[in-house]
C-alpha positions in Angstrom: -53.8 -85.5 42.7 -50.7 -85.0 44.7 -50.3 -81.6 46.4 -46.9 -79.8 46.1 -44.9 -79.8 49.3 -44.2 -76.6 51.1 -40.5 -76.8 50.3 -41.3 -77.1 46.5 -43.6 -74.0 46.7 -40.9 -72.1 48.5 -38.2 -73.1 46.0 -40.5 -72.2 43.1 -41.5 -68.8 44.5 -37.9 -68.0 45.4 -36.8 -68.8 41.9 -39.3 -66.4 40.4 -38.2 -63.7 42.8 -34.6 -64.3 41.9 -35.4 -64.0 38.2 -37.3 -60.8 38.8 -34.5 -59.4 40.9 -31.9 -60.4 38.3 -34.0 -58.8 35.5 -34.5 -55.6 37.5 -30.8 -55.4 38.2 -29.9 -56.0 34.6 -32.3 -53.3 33.6 -30.8 -50.9 36.1 -27.4 -51.8 34.9 -28.4 -51.3 31.3 -30.0 -48.0 32.0 -26.9 -46.9 33.9 -24.6 -47.9 31.1 -26.8 -46.1 28.6 -26.9 -43.0 30.7 -23.1 -43.2 31.2 -22.6 -43.6 27.4 -24.9 -40.6 26.8 -23.0 -38.5 29.4 -19.6 -39.5 28.0 -20.8 -38.8 24.5 -22.0 -35.4 25.5 -18.8 -34.5 27.3 -16.7 -35.8 24.3 -18.9 -33.8 21.9 -18.6 -30.7 24.1 -14.8 -31.1 24.3 -14.6 -31.6 20.5 -16.8 -28.6 19.9 -14.9 -26.5 22.4 -11.7 -27.5 20.6 -13.1 -26.5 17.3 -14.3 -23.2 18.7 -10.8 -22.6 20.2 -9.2 -23.4 16.8 -11.6 -21.1 15.0 -10.9 -18.3 17.5 -7.2 -18.7 17.1 -7.5 -18.7 13.3 -9.8 -15.7 13.6 -7.4 -13.8 15.8 -4.5 -14.7 13.6 -6.4 -13.5 10.5 -7.4 -10.2 12.1 -3.8 -9.7 13.2 -2.6 -10.4 9.7 -5.2 -8.0 8.2 -4.3 -5.3 10.7 -0.6 -5.8 10.0 -1.1 -5.7 6.2 -3.3 -2.5 6.5 -0.8 -0.8 8.8 2.1 -1.6 6.5 0.2 -0.6 3.4 -0.9 2.7 4.9 2.6 3.4 6.3 4.4 2.8 3.0 1.8 4.7 1.0 1.8 7.8 3.3 5.6 7.9 3.5 5.9 7.7 -0.3 3.1 10.4 -0.7 4.8 12.8 1.7 8.2 12.5 0.0 6.5 12.8 -3.4 4.6 16.0 -2.4 7.9 17.4 -1.2 9.4 16.6 -4.7 6.5 18.4 -6.4 6.8 21.4 -4.2 10.6 21.7 -4.7 10.2 21.3 -8.4 7.8 24.3 -8.4 10.4 26.4 -6.7 13.0 25.3 -9.2 10.7 26.3 -12.0 10.4 29.7 -10.4 14.2 30.2 -10.5 14.3 28.8 -14.1 11.8 31.2 -15.4 13.7 34.1 -13.9 17.0 32.9 -15.3 15.5 32.6 -18.8 14.0 36.2 -18.4 17.4 37.6 -17.4 19.2 35.8 -20.2 16.8 37.0 -22.9 17.0 40.5 -21.5 20.8 40.4 -21.4 20.9 39.0 -24.9 18.5 41.6 -26.3 20.5 44.4 -24.7 23.9 42.8 -25.2 24.4 43.7 -21.5 27.1 41.7 -19.6 25.8 43.0 -16.3 22.4 41.3 -16.7 24.0 37.8 -17.1 24.8 37.5 -13.4 21.2 37.4 -12.2 20.7 34.7 -14.9 23.6 32.6 -13.7 22.5 33.0 -10.0 19.0 31.9 -10.8 20.3 29.0 -12.9 22.4 27.8 -9.9 19.4 27.9 -7.6 17.3 26.1 -10.2 19.8 23.4 -10.6 20.1 22.8 -6.9 16.3 22.6 -6.5 15.9 20.3 -9.6 18.5 18.0 -8.1 16.7 17.8 -4.8 13.3 17.2 -6.5 14.9 14.5 -8.7 16.3 12.7 -5.5 12.9 13.0 -3.7 11.0 11.5 -6.7 13.4 8.6 -6.6 13.1 8.2 -2.8 9.3 8.1 -3.0 9.1 5.3 -5.5 10.3 2.3 -3.3 7.5 3.1 -0.8 4.8 2.7 -3.4 6.4 -0.5 -4.7 6.5 -1.9 -1.1 2.9 -0.9 -0.5 1.8 -3.2 -3.4 3.0 -6.2 -1.3 0.3 -5.5 1.3 -2.9 -5.2 -0.7 -4.9 -7.2 -3.2 -7.3 -4.4 -3.9 -7.4 -3.7 -7.6 -8.2 0.0 -7.1 -5.2 0.5 -4.7 -2.9 -1.4 -7.1 -4.1 0.8 -9.9 -3.4 4.1 -8.1 0.0 2.8 -6.8 0.9 2.1 -10.4 0.1 5.8 -11.2 2.4 6.9 -8.3 5.3 4.7 -9.5 5.0 6.0 -13.1 4.6 9.5 -11.8 7.8 9.2 -9.8 9.6 8.1 -13.0 8.2 11.0 -15.0 9.2 13.4 -12.2 12.8 12.2 -12.3 12.9 12.5 -16.1 11.6 16.1 -16.2 13.8 17.3 -13.4 16.8 15.8 -15.0 16.0 17.5 -18.3 15.4 20.8 -16.6 18.6 20.5 -14.6 20.5 20.0 -17.9 18.6 23.0 -19.5 19.5 25.2 -16.6 23.2 24.1 -16.9 23.2 25.0 -20.7 21.5 28.3 -20.0 24.0 29.2 -17.2 27.0 28.3 -19.5 25.4 30.4 -22.3 25.0 33.4 -19.9 28.6 33.0 -18.8 29.9 33.0 -22.3 27.6 35.9 -23.2 29.4 37.9 -20.5 32.7 37.2 -22.2 31.3 38.0 -25.6 31.8 34.4 -27.0 28.7 34.5 -29.3 29.6 31.4 -31.3 29.7 29.3 -28.1 26.5 31.1 -26.9 24.7 30.0 -30.0 25.9 26.4 -29.7 24.8 26.3 -26.1 21.4 27.8 -26.9 20.9 25.1 -29.6 21.6 22.4 -26.9 19.3 24.3 -24.5 16.5 24.4 -27.1 16.9 20.6 -27.9 16.7 19.7 -24.2 13.7 22.0 -23.7 11.8 20.2 -26.5 12.5 16.9 -24.9 11.3 18.4 -21.6 8.0 19.5 -23.1 7.4 16.0 -24.4 8.1 14.4 -21.1 6.2 17.0 -19.1 3.0 15.9 -20.9 3.4 12.4 -19.5 4.1 13.9 -16.1 0.9 15.9 -16.3 -1.2 13.0 -17.3 -0.1 10.9 -14.3 -0.6 14.0 -12.1 -4.2 14.4 -13.3 -4.8 10.7 -12.7 -3.5 10.9 -9.2 -5.1 14.2 -8.2 -8.5 13.2 -9.6 -8.4 9.7 -8.1 -10.5 8.9 -5.0 -8.0 6.8 -3.2 -9.5 5.8 0.1 -13.3 5.3 -0.2 -15.3 7.0 2.6 -17.8 4.1 2.4 -15.9 0.9 2.9 -18.9 -1.5 2.7 -20.3 -2.7 -0.6 -23.9 -1.4 -0.8 -26.7 -4.0 -1.1 -28.1 -4.4 -4.6 -31.9 -4.0 -4.4 
């Protein structure tokens, strides 16, 4: 049997070593590539997630800003309308005070056929007409605020009460117009009574009575809306919906 030469053994062993070295290098390279891929994938995922988080944060901030803006606008319009409407209601009460006194003085003057008592009637009618006109204007001014407030809420309860306010403003304008006209007829009747023109007085009182009947019908609608508004819990003290057990 022939024995391999030293050069052949060296070449053979050197080849094995080269294969091992190549295999080891390839393994290291493969591991390095895999680690690199994992790192790159991690960073890419982190960038994507951070981008998503930033987008959500922007949307969240935008939504909060929009909600705050809507709430502020809604509250602003509602409160402005409510303040003007309260003013209209208060002025109307003062007008009613003058109207009642005017009617008292007219009836007293008519019963006593006294021309001197017609002046207090006419003075109170003038004051009543002025106040009814102011109340009528304020009821009209309040209405657009409630209409605008509806554009800033989707809450069914709030939309319901705003509808009451809008209808209440309409009713307020109707009754103040009728009472203004009634005060005018009463003033004219008192003036003609002072001149002794009884036929004209009777005609004016007929018109006055007709307007007052219309007023009584309209004031019932006004009172219904007033009760709905005054008895309505507008802003809930508990904003959260309670858990159902």
